[in-house]
N, C-alpha and C positions, 0 to 999 in steps of 0.2 A: 626557427631554430636551427643551427648547423649539426650535420651529422658529425662532423670531422672533428678536428683538434683547434681548428684554427678560433682564435678567440675573436670578438667583435671589432677590436682595436686592429688587429692583426688584418681583418676584412677590410678595414677601413683605409690602413693604408695599403694593400692589395687594391682597391678600387682606385683611389686615388692615383697610383701609380699606372694601372689600365690607361687613364686617360690622360696622363702626360701631363698631369699638375703639379707644379712646384709648390715646395711648403711656402717657399715666398710669395708665391701668388696669391695663396692663401690668406697668410698674414698682410700682406698689403691691402687685400681687399675688405678682409675683415677685421683690421684693425688690433689682430689678436697676435701678441707676440710668438716668434716661430719657434721658440723653446718649450711654450705649452702645446704648440700642435704637434712638436717632436714627442712630448708627455705622455700625450694623448695616443699616440701610435705606438708607444711603449709600452701601454697598459700602465703608466707612473699618476695615479690619481690624487699621490697625496701632496703633489706641488700645490694645488690651489684647495680652497673651502670648495665642499660640495657643491653649494648654488653657482658660482663661478665656472665650477667644470661642466654644468651642466648648458649653460649659456653657451659656452666655447663650443661643446659637443655639438650641440644644436646648429652653432654660427659653421663649423666646421663640416659637417654632415649637408646641411642645405647648400654649402659651396659645391662639395665635389657629387652631388645629387644622390645621396641615397636615402633612403626610408629614414628619416629624423624619428618618428615616434618609436620605430625598431629599435634603432641604436640607442635611444635614452633608455628602453626599457631592458637593453643587453647590459647596458651600462647598470642600471640598479641591481639587476641579477648580478653582475660582477662583484659590486662593490658591499652589496648586504646580504648577496645568497638568495 
């Protein structure tokens, strides 16, 4: 659990940038449209149905090397409270 005000999706973006991974690399590897990856990083989870968003977040998290289970829990907390 983060103690500052950074959201989990901001932390994902920061982690991606710290590893010098481009959105296009994630998109090419996962076949997820770049606009959906950008939406994840912006916290715009209304762009897709929940089931797809969870799959995309999982693939994104795996690719950048973060704790996928924690990210999905954070997503659930963020979207459902």
